[in-house]
C-alpha positions, 0 to 999 in steps of 0.5 A, spaced: 500 500 500 502 506 497 504 511 503 500 518 504 503 524 501 504 530 503 506 537 501 510 544 503 511 550 500 517 555 499 515 562 499 520 566 495 519 574 497 519 579 492 526 582 489 528 588 486 530 589 479 535 593 476 532 598 470 527 603 469 519 602 469 516 601 463 511 606 465 513 612 470 508 610 475 508 605 480 513 602 485 521 601 483 522 595 479 521 588 482 520 581 481 514 578 484 514 573 489 514 566 487 513 559 490 516 552 489 513 546 492 515 539 495 511 533 494 513 528 499 512 521 501 515 516 506 522 516 503 522 520 496 520 527 494 518 531 488 520 538 487 516 543 482 520 549 480 526 551 482 526 559 483 531 564 479 537 567 483 543 563 486 541 565 493 533 563 492 536 556 489 541 555 495 535 557 500 530 552 497 536 547 497 537 547 504 529 547 505 528 541 501 534 537 505 530 539 512 525 534 510 530 528 509 527 525 503 531 523 497 529 528 491 528 523 485 524 528 480 524 536 479 518 538 475 518 545 471 511 548 470 513 552 464 519 555 460 519 562 463 526 563 466 524 565 473 521 558 474 528 554 472 534 558 472 535 555 479 535 548 476 543 548 476 544 549 483 538 544 485 542 539 481 549 540 484 545 539 491 541 533 489 545 530 483 540 524 483 534 528 481 531 528 474 529 534 471 523 534 467 519 539 463 514 538 457 517 538 450 514 545 449 516 548 455 523 546 454 522 549 447 520 556 450 526 555 456 531 555 450 528 561 447 529 565 454 533 572 453 538 570 459 543 576 457 537 581 458 535 577 465 542 578 467 542 585 466 535 585 471 539 581 476 546 583 475 551 577 479 544 573 481 543 568 476 547 562 476 553 561 471 550 555 468 543 555 466 541 548 466 534 546 462 530 540 464 530 534 459 523 533 455 518 529 458 513 527 453 509 522 458 503 525 461 504 522 468 510 520 473 509 517 480 512 518 487 512 512 491 506 509 487 502 515 486 500 518 480 502 526 478 499 528 472 501 533 468 495 538 465 498 541 459 493 548 458 496 552 452 498 559 453 496 563 460 501 567 463 506 563 458 506 559 452 505 552 453 503 552 460 502 546 465 499 545 472 501 538 476 495 534 479 496 529 484 489 526 485 491 522 491 491 528 495 486 532 491 492 537 490 493 542 484 500 545 483 498 551 478 505 554 476 503 561 473 496 558 471 495 560 478 496 567 482 494 568 489 493 575 492 499 577 487 498 582 481 498 577 474 503 578 468 498 580 463 502 584 458 501 579 453 494 578 454 489 578 448 482 576 448 484 569 445 489 568 451 484 570 456 479 565 453 484 560 453 487 562 460 480 562 463 478 555 460 484 552 463 482 555 470 475 552 469 478 546 468 482 546 475 476 548 478 473 541 475 478 537 479 475 540 485 482 540 489 482 541 496 489 545 495 491 549 489 498 552 489 500 558 485 507 559 482 506 567 484 503 569 490 503 574 496 507 570 502 503 567 507 497 567 503 493 560 504 494 555 498 486 554 498 482 553 491 479 560 492 486 562 488 483 559 482 477 564 482 481 570 484 485 568 478 479 568 473 477 574 476 483 578 475 483 576 468 476 578 467 476 585 470 483 587 467 480 585 460 473 589 462 478 595 464 482 595 458 476 597 454 473 602 459 479 606 461 483 611 457 490 611 459 495 606 462 495 610 468 488 609 469 488 602 467 494 601 472 490 605 478 483 602 477 487 595 478 490 597 484 483 599 487 480 593 485 485 588 488 488 592 494 493 589 498 495 584 493 503 583 492 507 586 486 503 592 483 508 593 478 507 596 471 511 591 468 506 586 469 501 590 465 505 593 460 512 588 459 519 589 461 521 592 455 
């Protein structure tokens, strides 16, 4: 009989960026807070996403070691650099772990503008950026339990995925999910929004008891309400794009609708460059 699985979430706080804001309003440039998720059984563990900087990845590795499990697999939810740049650090600490992502996620990872991100975070990224290996299957296992990969198309990123663990009713949403944190909507189109909302509806249909977002306000509970909040943000942003007459008005209106949410950054709405 398979042992029960448990889950723990590592919250990495917002970190400052070097560079000018894309619009002359909002707080100084910073990267939104992030998560990494450890799913573990009696002996083994799977880590989902590896954060961005060396400091974050080293802290994450030390935290994983506190669980006293054999890290067998690292799963990367999508190809945005902030979710896999720390991979080389984790593999140095856990050389027996296998790092995987969907083939499409690996393609996007190869296209990431690493030099540009090094300017935003000077001296903070690992010297070597390691890519996960393409994993074409839809399922992998942890101590007899299925971990199912859900491919969800373009949401925050192209070819996004979530991870579903049915035995514990868990969704690890990557950047399909945000939790009390302003969302990356700079590339949003009506088509992307429609697909993203459908992806969220698909996660809701799984009826999870826990839903872990790729970006969240530190300390926010990992409850399924995050799915609805993400959907509401998309709907409100699309509506306000039509109703407001300037970028500043749009930015301020979203801040008023979502007061107290983390990372009220202009770049999340209008892009980094």
